[in-house]
C-alpha positions, 0 to 999 in steps of 0.5 A, a space after each residue: 554493534 550497539 546494545 546498551 542504553 536501550 529498553 526492550 521494544 514493545 514489539 518483543 514483549 507486549 501480548 500479540 493481540 494487544 500489540 497488533 491492535 495498538 500498532 494497526 488501529 492508528 494505521 487503519 484509521 488513517 487508511 480509512 481517512 485516505 480512502 475517504 479522500 480518494 472517494 470524495 475526490 472522485 465524487 467532486 470530479 464527477 460533478 464536473 462531467 463523466 469525461 472528467 471522471 473518466 480522465 481521473 480513472 485513466 490517470 490511475 495506472 500512472 498514479 498507482 505506479 508512483 504509489 508502488 515505487 514509494 510504498 515498495 521502497 517503504 516496505 524495504 525500509 520498514 522490514 530491514 529497519 525493524 529487523 536491525 532494531 530487533 537485533 539491537 543493531 542501531 548503527 545499521 538501522 540508522 544507515 537504512 533510515 538515511 539511505 531510505 531518504 536518499 532513495 525517496 529523492 531519486 524516486 521523485 526525480 524519476 517521476 518528475 521526468 516522466 511527468 514532463 515528457 510522458 503524460 500526454 502520450 500516456 493518455 493518447 495511448 488510451 483514448 482519442 477523446 480530446 476533453 479526456 486527454 486535456 483534462 487528464 494531462 493537466 491533472 497528472 502533470 501536477 501530480 507527477 511534478 509535485 510528487 516530492 510530497 508523496 515520496 517524502 511522506 512515504 519514507 518518513 512515515 515508514 521510519 516512524 512505523 518501523 519503531 512502532 510509532 504508528 499513532 504519529 502516522 495517523 496524524 500525518 496521513 490525517 492532515 494530508 487527507 483532511 487538507 485534500 477534502 477541504 481544498 477539493 471543492 474550493 479549488 474545483 468549483 472556485 469557492 471563497 474567491 478562488 478561481 474555478 480550476 475544475 480537474 486541475 484543482 483536484 490535482 492541486 488539492 491532492 499534492 498540497 495535502 501530500 506536501 503538508 503531510 510530508 512536512 509534519 512527518 519530517 518534524 515528528 521524526 526529528 522531534 519524537 523518533 529517537 530510536 533512529 538518527 537522521 544524518 544529513 551532513 556528510 551523508 554518502 549513499 551506501 550501495 550495500 544498504 540500498 541493495 538490502 532495501 531493494 532486495 525486499 522493496 523491488 519485488 513490492 514495487 514490481 508487484 504494485 507496478 503489475 497492478 498498474 499494468 493490470 489497470 491499464 490493460 483492463 481499461 483497454 479491454 472495457 473501453 471497447 464496450 463504452 467509456 462509461 465502463 472505464 468510469 465504472 472501473 475507476 469508481 470501483 477502485 476508489 470504493 474498494 480502497 475502503 475495504 482494502 485500505 484498513 487491511 493494508 493498515 493492519 498489514 502496516 502494523 503486522 509487518 514490523 511485528 513479524 520482522 522484529 520477532 524474526 530478528 529476535 528469533 521468536 517463532 511463537 510471536 511470529 505465528 500468533 501474529 500471522 494467525 490473528 492478522 488473517 482473522 481480522 483481515 478476512 472479517 474486514 473483507 466480508 464486511 466490504 462484500 456485504 456492503 457492495 452486495 446490498 447497496 451498489 446502486 445507492 453508492 454509485 449515485 454518490 458519483 452523479 451516476 447516469 442511467 448507463 453508469 447504473 446499468 453497467 455499475 451495479 452488476 460490476 460491483 456485485 461481481 468484482 466484490 466476490 473476490 473479497 472472500 479470498 483477498 484478505 487471506 492473500 494480502 496477509 500472506 503476501 506481507 508475511 513473505 515480504 517481512 521475512 525477506 521473501 518479497 519475490 514470492 509476493 511478486 510471483 503470486 501477484 504477477 500470476 494473479 493479475 497478468 497470468 489469470 486476470 487479464 487473459 480471463 478478462 480478454 477471453 470473457 470480453 470476446 463473448 460481447 457481454 460486459 457483465 461476464 468480464 467482471 468475473 475475471 476478478 473472483 477467478 483470479 483471486 481463487 487462483 491467488 489463494 492456492 499459490 499463496 498457500 503453497 508459498 507460505 508452506 515454503 516460507 514456513 519450512 525455510 524461515 520459521 520452522 528452523 527457529 525451533 531448532 535455534 530455541 532448543 540449542 539456546 535452551 540446552 546451552 542455558 541448561 549447561 551454563 546453569 549446571 556448570 555454575 552450580 558445580 562451581 558453586 558446590 
């Protein structure tokens, strides 16, 4: 194990509040920019037609599945790499980085095949409206076939995040988001001599932004991220390292995939009422990213701090990080709740809303946003489980919330014939999640965090004995 020539990482010494803000703020800003381009993308698409907006909404579950695979793999890389850095085990950290890049390539090849052979069938399972199927097919085909930018961006950003270089991630994500925002109107409406491509243009704007962000992330890793070494020549996949990455990453991937299943299921439930309800649900998911993305940015700053200090066996810093993160997360969610409760109609009008969309959308946004009261607490604890190597707990909580409570509740409420009641499934499921998250944290605390006290006491006793022996020798 290499232990020389490295200064103590700031994650082990900087005051927690300052460290969390330093680590999280660039991520929060970049996540807000990401959320902005998600919303802007849908605003531009809504100018084409409501069917175009519905097509993008129906595409979301598969897009979310791609994000789940990229993000989940990134969580595994991040947690494991940060742990090895905390232990000063730089050889293993480098091995994690190189195998993480390999897994990003494999992930891309998987979705390349899904894009070529499965996209049209995916839309035909949800609707028989030809305009929605055709528009959604070309949109999602481009997003999957060119998803190498998405997966490359995920892994190279997580490498920088693991070493505390979150400011560079703000640059890469900012570049991708701003590129998308600029290209959206140009390619959708055919400005400045470009052909008018409609929904296909929205997809091209998205993937071009991802590819540019990936390119910058690769450059920054090779030129600025000196704590890890990326080795391409002579690389061979290490199954042991891959297994360790996925021991944390697979629960996160499944957790994200469960969200895709939930979205697909909700679309099937509410499209029975009207396709406009599906468009409303798609708008909600774009809007809620403004609330959840900053919390995820906070998470991205918190996870390496917890993982690093777990590797360094520092209980006090772990607990303080968790407490401060929960306070910040709950505060962010309450702000989001207030905005959606006060301005739902004005927000919906940004999406070229018809009267029917307003009638359905206002009560939908007001009801679903009630779940924000509980969500911040659950999101933070879920990430704590992952950062301490207990990703299965996050999976259990997520599956219980979305598959055991949310979808069955939505289905039963839909049987009343009242669409407005269906949206109450979201706050109901989030309340159940709070209870299960608390039980999970008590388990993790007893198993992983509390034993650090015993290690500290043993270490202190050994130090005292060593001092006593040295004093006696001097005498």
